[in-house]
C-alpha positions, 0 to 999 in steps of 0.5 A, a space after each residue: 500500500 502506497 500512502 501520501 502523508 501530510 503534516 501541518 499541525 504547527 509551523 512545518 509543512 511536511 509531505 512524504 510517500 511511504 510504501 508498505 513494501 518498499 518503505 519510505 520513498 520520498 519526503 520533504 519539509 518546509 520549516 517556518 522558523 525564519 517566519 516566526 523567529 522575529 516574534 519569538 514563537 509561532 504566530 498561528 495565522 502566519 503559520 496557516 497562511 504559509 501552509 497554504 502557500 507551501 503544501 501543493 508545491 511540496 506534494 508535487 515535488 514529493 510525487 516527482 521525487 518518488 517517481 509516483 503519479 497520483 494513480 499509484 497512491 492507495 491512500 491519504 494520511 494527514 494530521 488531524 490533531 492535536 495542533 493549531 486549528 488553522 494549520 490542521 485545517 490546511 492539511 485536512 482539507 487538502 488531504 480529504 480533497 485529494 482522496 476524494 478526487 483520486 478515489 482512495 481512502 483517507 485517514 486523520 492521524 494523531 500527531 503524537 502517534 506519528 512521533 511515537 511511531 517515527 522510530 519504526 522508519 529506522 532499520 533498528 526497530 523496537 518490538 512491542 511492547 515498549 515504553 515511549 517518552 514523547 518529548 516536544 514543544 507541546 507535550 512531555 509524556 511517558 506512554 506504555 505502548 502495547 501495540 499500534 493504538 494501544 496506549 496507556 499514559 503513565 505520566 505527563 507534564 502538569 504545566 509547561 512541556 520540556 520543549 516549551 520550557 527550552 523556548 522560554 528560557 532561551 527567550 530569557 537569555 536573549 537567544 534565537 528561536 527555537 530555544 532547544 538548539 540554541 540552549 544546547 549549543 550554548 550549553 557546550 561552553 557551560 561548566 558542568 556543576 558550576 550551577 546547581 538547578 533542581 530536578 523537579 518532581 523527582 523527590 516524590 513518587 510518580 511519573 508526572 512532570 512539571 517544568 514551570 518551577 524550573 523555568 522560574 528558578 532559571 529566571 531567578 538565577 539570571 536576576 541574581 547574577 546580572 547585577 546592573 546589566 541586562 544579562 549576566 556575563 557570557 560565561 555565566 549565561 553559558 553556565 545557566 544554559 548548561 545547568 538548565 539543560 542538565 536539569 531537564 535531561 536528568 529529570 527525563 532520565 529519572 522518570 524514564 527509569 521509573 517507567 521501565 521499572 514500573 512496566 517491567 519493560 526493557 525497551 525505551 522509545 524516545 521521540 519528539 523534537 527534544 529527542 534530537 538533543 544530544 545530551 539527552 540521547 547520551 544520558 538515556 542511552 547510558 542509563 538504559 544500557 546500565 539496566 540491560 535494556 534497548 533504546 530507540 530513536 528516530 533519525 534527527 530529521 524525523 524528530 521534529 514534525 515531518 510527513 514521513 511519520 504521518 505517512 507511516 502511521 496512516 499506512 498502518 491504520 489503512 492497511 488494518 481497515 481503518 477509514 474515515 468519512 468525508 467529514 473533515 474532523 480536526 482536534 486541537 486537543 486529543 489525548 493519545 490514550 483515546 485512540 482506537 487500537 489497530 484493526 478496531 476502528 
């Protein structure tokens, strides 16, 4: 089955073609980072308008790259939530319209299910069941995964997601948007252990996260060290970036180990934009190795939003017989454990 996947949940337009026999045939992505950088965050209206401009040229390009014509497409998959309503509507309308015109089935895909399954695009794939850490700008969740669609949330952020905290701290330090890569780069110059930041909610049982207090602690640290200046000196800023990154990474590591212990699983999947962070990958790999487990990541280009993960997730559901009516149904909020297990929808 050959599926065209479309991703437009936020500020990246992604398109891909996945074949159930031959794997990923082609994919492309247009990032809106430059558009939103001057605002320090995503402007929904600008994001929606740019999706409209980019999506059809991207689809044409990916079809050409995959040496595929429209009559070779067996189904359409698009992100139907969670995400920004205007952005989701662009992908949903185009996906539904093309499916109708090409007389093929289509399906709306959960954005975080796409991230969760992105490591399945790699040569090294996890077997079910496993524990997944979904960590991005909008979500931080630990999920027990028994099969496609069979998910149980073990813990999640009670306030800011990890990626959101990175963006906000980067803004405090006058760094470029997006904040995750900017802080990670600056943290390389920071001195390990020079500043000690708290590891939130690790001193109590449970698997939930909270990063708002860490964000406030960072702001207080900046204020304490800046004196009469707008910001502290360059070395102190680097030390703050390092201490903040270490605190987030250690918190995620501690909770992941707890989740593996609770479920008895030896397999950990890490997905979402923040999973591209090299320090996070190193720490999680070390700790999973220590307990004799296996860890799985998507390649860096598939950590952030992309069409390939949507095409893959949609292919699994369409092959299992799932299909939706022509009604366009998008959801800005959508809990991943409300999904239907594979083959039951």
